[in-house]
C-alpha positions in Angstrom: 185.7 184.5 34.1 182.0 184.2 34.4 180.1 182.7 31.5 177.8 185.7 31.4 180.7 187.9 30.5 182.5 185.5 28.2 182.2 186.1 24.4 180.1 184.0 22.0 180.7 183.7 18.3 178.0 182.8 15.8 179.2 182.8 12.2 181.3 185.9 11.7 179.6 187.8 14.6 181.2 187.8 18.0 179.1 188.9 21.0 181.2 190.4 23.7 179.1 188.8 26.4 175.9 186.8 26.8 173.6 189.7 27.7 170.8 190.5 25.3 168.3 193.3 25.4 165.1 191.5 24.6 162.6 192.9 22.1 160.2 195.2 23.9 157.4 197.1 22.2 157.5 200.8 22.7 154.3 201.8 20.9 155.9 205.1 19.9 156.0 205.0 16.1 154.0 206.8 13.5 153.5 204.9 10.2 156.1 202.4 11.4 159.0 204.9 11.4 161.8 204.8 14.0 162.3 208.1 15.8 164.4 209.7 18.5 162.7 207.6 21.2 163.9 204.4 19.5 167.4 205.8 19.1 167.7 206.8 22.7 165.9 203.7 24.1 168.0 201.2 22.1 171.2 203.2 22.0 171.3 203.6 25.8 171.2 199.8 26.2 174.2 199.6 23.9 176.0 202.2 25.9 175.1 200.1 29.0 177.2 197.2 27.6 174.7 194.7 26.2 176.3 192.4 23.6 173.1 192.3 21.5 170.3 194.9 21.3 167.2 193.7 19.5 164.4 196.0 18.3 160.9 195.6 19.3 158.6 193.4 17.2 159.0 195.1 13.8 156.1 194.5 11.4 156.7 193.3 7.9 153.3 194.6 6.8 151.1 197.5 7.9 148.3 195.0 8.9 150.9 192.9 10.8 151.3 195.6 13.5 150.1 194.9 17.0 149.1 198.6 17.3 149.1 201.6 15.0 152.2 202.8 17.0 154.3 199.7 16.2 157.7 199.9 14.5 157.7 198.8 10.9 160.0 197.7 8.0 157.5 197.2 5.2 158.8 200.0 3.0 162.1 201.3 2.0 161.5 204.7 3.6 161.9 203.0 7.0 165.5 202.1 6.4 167.0 205.6 7.1 165.7 205.9 10.6 166.7 202.4 11.5 170.2 202.8 10.0 170.8 205.7 12.3 170.1 203.4 15.2 172.2 200.5 14.0 175.2 202.7 13.4 175.1 204.0 16.9 174.7 200.6 18.5 177.7 199.3 16.5 179.8 202.3 17.5 179.3 201.1 21.1 180.7 197.6 20.4 177.2 196.0 20.6 175.4 194.1 17.8 172.2 195.4 16.4 169.4 192.9 15.9 165.9 193.2 14.6 162.8 191.1 15.4 160.6 190.6 12.3 157.0 190.0 13.1 153.4 189.7 12.0 150.8 190.0 14.7 148.1 187.9 12.9 144.8 187.9 14.7 146.3 189.8 17.7 146.8 192.9 15.5 144.9 196.2 15.3 145.0 196.9 19.1 145.4 200.0 21.1 148.6 200.6 23.1 148.7 199.3 26.7 148.1 202.7 28.2 145.0 203.1 26.0 143.4 199.8 27.0 145.1 197.2 24.9 141.8 196.3 23.2 141.2 195.6 19.5 140.4 198.8 17.6 137.3 199.0 15.5 137.6 200.1 11.9 136.1 203.4 12.9 138.8 203.9 15.5 141.5 203.4 12.9 141.8 199.6 13.2 142.0 197.1 10.4 140.9 193.6 9.4 143.2 191.0 10.9 144.6 187.8 9.3 145.0 184.3 10.7 145.3 180.7 9.8 141.7 180.0 10.9 138.5 182.0 11.5 139.0 182.1 15.3 139.2 185.4 17.2 141.7 185.7 20.0 139.2 187.4 22.4 135.4 186.9 22.2 135.0 190.6 21.6 137.4 190.7 18.7 136.5 190.6 15.0 136.7 187.2 13.3 140.0 187.3 11.4 140.2 186.8 7.6 141.5 183.3 6.8 144.7 183.5 4.8 144.5 181.6 1.5 147.5 180.2 -0.3 148.1 183.5 -2.2 147.9 185.4 1.1 150.4 183.1 2.7 152.8 183.6 -0.2 152.5 187.4 0.3 153.3 187.0 4.0 156.4 185.0 3.1 157.5 187.5 0.5 157.0 190.3 3.1 159.3 188.6 5.5 161.9 188.2 2.8 161.6 191.9 1.7 161.9 193.0 5.3 165.1 190.9 5.7 166.6 192.7 2.7 165.7 196.1 4.2 167.1 195.0 7.6 170.4 194.2 5.9 170.4 197.6 4.1 169.6 199.2 7.5 172.8 197.7 9.0 171.4 195.0 11.2 173.6 192.0 11.7 171.1 189.7 13.3 167.5 188.8 12.6 165.1 187.2 15.0 161.9 185.8 13.6 158.9 186.2 16.0 157.1 182.8 16.1 155.8 183.2 19.7 153.2 184.8 21.9 150.2 184.0 19.8 151.2 186.1 16.8 150.8 184.9 13.2 153.5 182.3 12.9 152.7 180.9 16.3 149.0 180.8 15.3 150.0 178.4 12.5 152.2 176.3 14.8 149.6 175.7 17.6 146.7 173.3 17.1 144.7 175.6 19.4 144.6 178.3 16.7 145.2 176.4 13.5 142.2 174.4 12.4 143.1 174.3 8.7 142.7 171.2 6.5 145.1 172.1 3.8 148.9 171.8 3.6 149.3 174.4 6.3 147.2 172.7 8.9 146.5 169.4 10.6 149.7 167.5 11.1 152.9 168.8 12.9 154.6 168.9 9.5 151.9 171.0 8.0 151.6 173.4 10.9 155.3 174.2 10.9 155.4 174.7 7.1 154.9 178.5 7.1 157.8 179.0 9.5 160.0 176.8 7.5 159.1 178.7 4.3 159.7 182.1 6.0 163.1 180.9 7.2 164.1 179.6 3.8 163.0 182.9 2.1 165.0 184.9 4.6 168.1 182.8 4.2 168.0 183.4 0.5 168.8 187.1 1.1 170.4 187.1 4.6 174.2 186.4 4.7 174.9 182.9 5.9 177.6 184.3 8.2 175.0 186.5 10.0 173.0 185.0 12.8 169.3 184.0 12.5 167.3 183.5 15.7 163.8 182.3 16.1 161.7 183.1 19.2 159.1 180.4 19.9 156.5 179.8 22.6 158.0 176.5 23.7 154.7 175.4 25.3 151.2 176.7 25.2 150.8 175.5 28.9 147.7 173.6 27.8 147.3 169.9 27.5 146.0 169.8 23.9 148.2 172.6 22.7 151.8 172.9 21.5 154.2 171.0 23.9 157.9 171.1 24.7 158.3 167.9 22.7 157.0 169.8 19.6 159.5 172.6 20.3 162.4 170.1 20.4 161.3 168.4 17.2 160.9 171.8 15.5 164.3 173.0 16.7 166.0 170.0 15.3 164.6 170.9 11.9 165.3 174.6 12.2 169.0 173.8 12.9 169.2 172.1 9.5 167.9 175.1 7.6 170.1 177.9 9.0 168.7 178.8 12.4 171.4 179.5 14.9 169.6 180.0 18.2 166.1 179.3 19.7 164.8 182.1 21.9 162.6 180.2 24.3 159.5 182.0 25.6 156.1 180.5 26.1 152.3 181.0 26.0 150.2 183.7 24.4 148.2 181.8 21.8 145.0 181.7 23.9 143.6 183.5 26.8 142.9 182.3 30.4 146.0 180.1 30.7 147.6 179.8 34.1 151.4 180.1 33.7 153.7 179.4 36.7 155.3 182.8 37.0 158.3 182.1 39.2 161.8 183.4 38.7 163.4 181.9 35.6 160.2 179.9 34.9 161.1 179.6 31.2 164.7 178.5 31.7 163.9 174.8 31.9 162.2 175.1 28.5 165.4 176.5 27.0 167.3 173.7 28.7 165.1 171.0 27.2 165.5 172.5 23.7 169.3 173.0 24.1 170.0 169.5 25.3 167.6 167.5 23.1 167.9 169.5 19.9 171.6 170.3 20.2 171.1 173.9 19.3 172.0 177.2 21.1 169.2 178.7 23.2 168.3 181.9 24.9 166.6 182.1 28.2 164.1 184.9 29.0 161.5 185.6 31.7 161.7 186.8 35.2 165.5 186.8 35.2 166.5 189.8 37.3 170.0 189.5 38.8 173.5 188.7 37.9 173.9 185.6 40.0 170.6 184.1 38.7 171.7 184.7 35.1 175.1 183.2 35.6 173.7 180.1 37.3 171.4 179.5 34.3 174.5 179.5 32.0 176.5 177.5 34.5 173.8 174.8 34.6 173.8 174.5 30.8 170.2 175.7 30.4 171.0 178.4 27.8 173.8 180.2 25.9 172.5 183.7 26.1 170.2 185.5 28.6 167.6 188.0 27.3 166.5 190.7 29.7 163.2 192.6 29.1 161.7 194.4 32.1 164.9 194.3 34.0 166.6 196.1 31.1 163.9 198.7 31.2 164.5 199.3 34.9 168.3 199.5 34.3 169.6 200.6 30.9 173.2 199.9 32.2 172.4 196.5 33.5 175.6 194.8 32.1 177.8 197.4 33.8 176.1 196.8 37.2 176.1 193.0 36.7 179.8 193.0 35.9 180.5 194.7 39.3 178.4 192.1 41.1 180.3 189.3 39.5 183.7 191.0 39.9 184.2 191.3 36.2 186.4 194.2 34.8 184.1 195.2 32.0 185.1 198.0 29.7 183.1 201.2 30.2 182.3 203.9 27.6 185.1 206.4 27.8 182.6 209.2 28.5 181.6 207.3 31.7 185.1 206.1 32.8 185.4 208.7 35.6 182.3 207.1 37.3 183.6 203.5 37.1 184.0 201.9 40.6 187.7 201.4 41.5 
């Protein structure tokens, strides 16, 4: 059997294969509520055979949204719509996961098809928050610097969101600490210029993430997986480096994190990233081997043989598919055929299964 189609157990959760639908923003919510689009989008990937389906970046506060159309979990009223989705995903034999997020200084933006620019207050935007008074783009408003009380509110918001996620039926949480959003802004010395206990040294800059994880683990069952998505490198000499990611991952493993989802970049503009197939897989490999923790590989992974080779080479334990999953909702079914795996199909689709 291929590794891609072999099961993986974390705690009491067993994933039927190593294929994950990566979080992908849909910009289709109103006031953070999940709707029929999210049910069909996420549900169809579960029908397609993915072992794990993770929601888009789901904001823990209203001001933590990337755009006004982002999914949210900052109030109890959001639970019902999300529960409908998790129930359907689990009925297909997949695991429903949620990515908890706060966009920090990269919040208050229009959707991609409306320009992806920061919205003014007159346009329905809002004041953004960050570790330091540094805007992401020169044309953006200067974010409000979070004080100690504000940081505590952020941590409490992540914990409250985790409670709601459990009530909504999710069996896995991924903390979004990548792509230049709030937690990543604290991690990187390029965006964190604080001089208090949350800035300066490596130990101080990782403090917020550690406190968020500890708060979530207080309410999240120990047998349910907890992932963290990181930007494993800023791709800039004076920024966050792969060595920092390794050191961070060693610590995260000791406080209840099960897997590091290795992405990269996003904390500053104008960075040249080597966009070649599987370009982030070596980052996952470095973290996996040096921190002795499970990793996920993501980024320009587009075919079955490539995904299988990443696993065979010991670079990662799971493969997350983003754009390729958008192109092919039934990606696992087609990949199984390519790798000569006899994967179980939904009974409604059995008559179309290749002989």
